[in-house]
C-alpha positions as a printed Julia matrix, in Angstrom:
303×3 Matrix{Float64}:
 -133.73  51.17  -41.11
 -134.59  54.68  -39.88
 -137.29  55.56  -37.32
 -139.84  56.39  -40.04
 -139.34  53.04  -41.75
 -139.62  51.21  -38.42
 -142.9   53.03  -37.71
 -144.33  52.14  -41.12
 -143.3   48.5   -40.76
 -145.2   48.26  -37.48
 -148.31  49.58  -39.22
 -148.01  47.12  -42.1
 -150.27  44.07  -41.82
 -148.49  40.93  -40.65
 -148.42  38.15  -43.23
 -150.11  35.25  -41.41
 -150.77  33.21  -44.55
 -148.5   30.3   -43.53
 -149.93  30.18  -40.01
 -153.47  30.09  -41.44
 -152.87  27.08  -43.66
 -154.77  25.08  -44.76
 -157.18  28.06  -44.72
 -156.59  30.94  -47.16
 -157.83  34.44  -46.42
 -159.22  36.82  -49.05
 -156.99  39.69  -47.92
 -158.39  42.21  -50.41
 -161.97  41.86  -49.1
 -163.11  44.56  -46.67
 -166.79  43.71  -46.14
 -165.97  40.76  -43.86
 -163.31  38.2   -43.08
 -163.51  35.46  -45.72
 -161.53  32.21  -45.76
 -161.37  29.26  -48.13
 -160.31  25.67  -47.45
 -159.58  23.49  -50.51
 -161.34  20.13  -50.76
 -160.0   17.54  -53.17
 -163.48  16.37  -54.09
 -166.96  15.92  -52.72
 -167.26  13.32  -51.19
 -164.19  14.53  -49.28
 -161.33  12.04  -48.78
 -161.22  10.51  -45.29
 -158.0   12.24  -44.17
 -159.36  15.66  -45.12
 -162.68  14.83  -43.51
 -161.05  13.67  -40.26
 -159.08  16.92  -40.03
 -162.16  18.99  -40.78
 -164.28  17.24  -38.16
 -161.6   17.87  -35.53
 -161.34  21.51  -36.56
 -165.1   21.98  -36.41
 -165.3   20.37  -32.97
 -162.9   23.04  -31.69
 -164.31  25.92  -33.74
 -167.91  25.25  -32.68
 -166.85  24.96  -29.02
 -164.98  28.26  -29.25
 -167.9   30.1   -30.86
 -170.3   28.75  -28.24
 -168.12  29.42  -25.21
 -166.44  32.71  -26.17
 -168.85  34.29  -28.67
 -172.15  32.9   -27.39
 -173.1   31.64  -30.86
 -175.21  28.54  -31.51
 -174.88  26.46  -34.64
 -177.8   25.57  -36.92
 -177.24  22.94  -39.6
 -178.81  23.06  -43.07
 -178.43  20.38  -45.75
 -179.12  20.77  -49.47
 -182.02  18.71  -50.8
 -180.33  18.4   -54.21
 -177.23  16.68  -52.8
 -178.34  13.1   -53.36
 -176.38  11.24  -50.63
 -177.59  13.83  -48.1
 -181.21  13.45  -49.19
 -181.04   9.68  -48.75
 -179.42   9.92  -45.3
 -181.89  12.49  -44.04
 -184.85  10.45  -45.24
 -183.49   7.54  -43.2
 -182.85   9.71  -40.13
 -185.96  11.89  -40.31
 -187.33  10.76  -36.94
 -183.96  11.31  -35.21
 -183.23  14.74  -36.71
 -186.67  16.18  -37.51
 -185.78  17.92  -40.8
 -187.87  20.93  -41.87
 -187.66  22.01  -45.49
 -187.18  25.59  -46.63
 -185.41  27.43  -49.42
 -181.77  28.32  -50.03
 -181.39  31.23  -52.4
 -178.53  32.66  -54.39
 -178.43  36.46  -54.11
 -181.36  38.01  -56.03
 -182.23  34.73  -57.77
 -185.86  34.23  -58.9
 -188.06  31.8   -57.01
 -188.14  28.49  -58.85
 -191.21  26.48  -57.81
 -191.07  23.38  -60.03
 -188.39  21.19  -61.6
 -186.7   23.01  -64.48
 -188.19  20.92  -67.31
 -186.53  22.91  -70.1
 -183.07  22.49  -68.6
 -183.73  18.78  -68.16
 -184.7   18.44  -71.85
 -181.65  20.44  -72.95
 -179.29  18.31  -70.86
 -180.65  15.07  -72.31
 -180.29  16.24  -75.91
 -177.22  15.05  -77.89
 -174.36  17.26  -76.77
 -176.19  18.27  -73.59
 -174.39  18.62  -70.27
 -175.74  15.89  -68.06
 -174.76  16.1   -64.38
 -172.29  13.42  -63.3
 -173.73  10.2   -61.85
 -177.26  11.19  -62.8
 -180.2    8.84  -62.52
 -182.32   9.52  -65.66
 -185.48   8.97  -63.62
 -184.56  11.3   -60.72
 -185.52  14.96  -61.24
 -183.68  16.08  -58.06
 -180.84  17.95  -59.86
 -183.48  20.08  -61.6
 -185.47  20.91  -58.49
 -185.49  24.29  -56.71
 -182.68  24.86  -54.2
 -184.63  23.43  -51.29
 -182.78  22.87  -48.04
 -183.36  20.84  -44.89
 -183.05  22.51  -41.5
 -182.14  19.84  -38.94
 -184.28  20.95  -36.03
 -183.14  18.43  -33.41
 -179.84  19.56  -31.91
 -177.49  16.66  -32.61
 -174.95  18.64  -34.58
 -171.93  16.39  -34.03
 -173.82  13.26  -35.05
 -175.26  15.11  -38.06
 -171.85  16.37  -39.16
 -170.36  12.9   -38.88
 -172.96  11.52  -41.28
 -173.36  14.43  -43.7
 -170.14  16.44  -43.86
 -168.01  16.0   -46.96
 -170.79  15.47  -49.51
 -170.82  19.12  -50.61
 -174.24  20.1   -49.28
 -173.9   21.45  -45.73
 -174.3   25.02  -44.52
 -173.62  25.94  -40.9
 -175.06  29.21  -39.65
 -173.85  30.51  -36.3
 -176.54  32.64  -34.7
 -176.64  34.79  -31.58
 -178.77  33.52  -28.69
 -182.42  34.46  -28.47
 -184.78  34.38  -25.51
 -187.35  32.51  -27.55
 -185.07  29.49  -28.04
 -183.66  29.3   -24.5
 -184.5   25.98  -22.86
 -185.3   25.98  -19.11
 -182.82  24.21  -16.88
 -183.55  20.58  -16.18
 -184.88  19.93  -12.65
 -182.48  16.99  -12.27
 -178.72  17.18  -11.74
 -176.09  15.67  -14.05
 -174.81  13.58  -11.11
 -178.25  12.02  -10.63
 -178.59  11.35  -14.37
 -175.23   9.53  -14.37
 -176.07   7.58  -11.22
 -179.22   6.26  -12.94
 -177.34   5.45  -16.16
 -179.69   7.64  -18.2
 -177.19   9.83  -20.06
 -178.35   8.72  -23.53
 -182.05   9.07  -22.69
 -181.53  12.54  -21.26
 -179.41  13.58  -24.24
 -182.19  12.53  -26.61
 -184.81  14.24  -24.46
 -182.83  17.47  -24.38
 -182.39  17.37  -28.18
 -186.16  17.0   -28.55
 -186.79  19.87  -26.15
 -184.3   22.15  -27.9
 -185.92  21.26  -31.22
 -189.33  22.23  -29.88
 -188.03  25.61  -28.7
 -186.16  26.08  -31.99
 -189.47  26.28  -33.82
 -190.02  29.65  -32.09
 -186.72  30.99  -33.41
 -187.08  34.6   -34.68
 -184.46  33.71  -37.3
 -187.15  31.96  -39.33
 -189.21  35.08  -39.97
 -186.21  37.4   -40.17
 -184.52  35.2   -42.77
 -187.52  35.51  -45.07
 -187.53  39.28  -44.69
 -183.83  39.56  -45.52
 -183.35  36.87  -48.16
 -186.85  36.85  -49.63
 -186.69  40.38  -51.03
 -188.64  40.56  -54.28
 -190.51  37.31  -53.62
 -193.07  38.61  -51.12
 -196.01  38.66  -53.57
 -195.5   35.05  -54.62
 -198.07  32.72  -53.06
 -195.34  30.07  -52.7
 -193.41  32.49  -50.48
 -196.03  32.35  -47.74
 -195.51  28.62  -47.24
 -191.74  28.86  -46.75
 -190.72  28.63  -43.09
 -187.28  30.18  -43.77
 -184.84  31.2   -46.49
 -181.06  30.91  -46.14
 -178.43  32.29  -48.51
 -176.58  29.93  -50.86
 -173.31  31.83  -51.21
 -170.19  31.39  -53.29
 -166.94  33.28  -52.75
 -167.76  35.62  -55.64
 -170.93  36.8   -53.88
 -168.9   38.37  -51.09
 -167.03  40.41  -53.71
 -169.92  41.22  -56.08
 -172.69  42.13  -53.68
 -172.74  45.56  -51.98
 -170.86  45.76  -48.69
 -174.09  46.9   -47.04
 -175.78  43.63  -48.07
 -172.88  41.5   -46.83
 -173.01  43.4   -43.54
 -176.73  42.64  -43.18
 -176.13  38.94  -43.82
 -173.49  38.73  -41.13
 -175.53  40.76  -38.7
 -178.09  37.95  -38.77
 -175.51  35.13  -38.6
 -172.08  36.45  -37.48
 -170.34  33.32  -38.8
 -171.2   31.51  -42.05
 -169.65  28.21  -43.13
 -170.62  26.37  -46.29
 -169.39  23.45  -48.37
 -169.16  25.09  -51.79
 -168.72  22.74  -54.76
 -168.55  25.84  -57.02
 -165.43  26.97  -55.13
 -164.03  23.44  -54.76
 -163.78  23.89  -51.03
 -165.3   25.29  -47.87
 -166.1   28.94  -47.24
 -165.85  30.54  -43.81
 -167.02  34.14  -43.35
 -167.02  36.08  -40.08
 -168.38  39.5   -39.22
 -165.82  40.11  -36.48
 -162.09  39.6   -36.82
 -161.64  36.2   -35.15
 -158.35  35.44  -36.84
 -156.29  35.26  -33.65
 -158.67  32.63  -32.32
 -158.59  30.75  -35.63
 -154.79  30.82  -35.55
 -154.81  29.49  -31.99
 -156.94  26.5   -32.97
 -154.76  25.74  -35.99
 -151.55  26.05  -33.95
 -152.87  23.65  -31.32
 -153.87  21.15  -34.01
 -150.42  21.3   -35.62
 -148.8   20.72  -32.24
 -150.99  17.64  -31.85
 -149.84  16.52  -35.33
 -153.15  17.03  -37.1
 -152.14  17.4   -40.76
 -154.44  18.46  -43.58
 -153.56  16.7   -46.88
 -154.23  18.97  -49.83
 -153.21  16.57  -52.61
């Protein structure tokens, strides 16, 4: 190999595909860094779910400590097991309902009666495991925002059903909670860790209602809907993205999305897996987490 060839080889991108497994990167995409993790099915098998929970514990900690990003959890209303769980945990999690929207999709206000009739006709395409008396699959793409900050507990109960979106947002002054006037040592000495944890979750939830993300999300993802009277009553709108949207939509639009939430993670039944998109190149950090998990013998079963 001559000097010119050596120089060119140093400029060539390093193939990290094996190190990234079980994640796959969309190497041809330039608008952002996009990864895909295959899921056998939703509900996810336990071994896949265990690996994913461990990964998310580490990924969320990294984004909080090194990137200063906070996680907000959203759960699709139309995912039936999620809807049932959230109804049962409403007091604990304080869900607020808004809209998730596919890029440039019209605003659907009522159940899609025509689609329901078509599906129930002979030869129609009924959704799997449908209850004939439940119109949920034909409802608008409503989404719950889990206001109380109990993200690990919420993930443990909801992840793997195919309806979660995690948005990682930069900090904002409006949502910053004042420091508690009592030390952690005193809390432990009184045996009040659980009570203080619940109290802090409630306080963070109260401050979260002032989050500028709510208004900004409507401005960005509500384009074309502003004149609709239904639009005024929506507290927020989040994007419901598939992998193809990152390729089809203009790079400028993708850049605006990831300016609002620098990291986007969604369970995507359409893609048969999980999507992870980042504005910055965080691949070295992602590789570090995956390497540590392999060394601790965390294995992701793909079959």
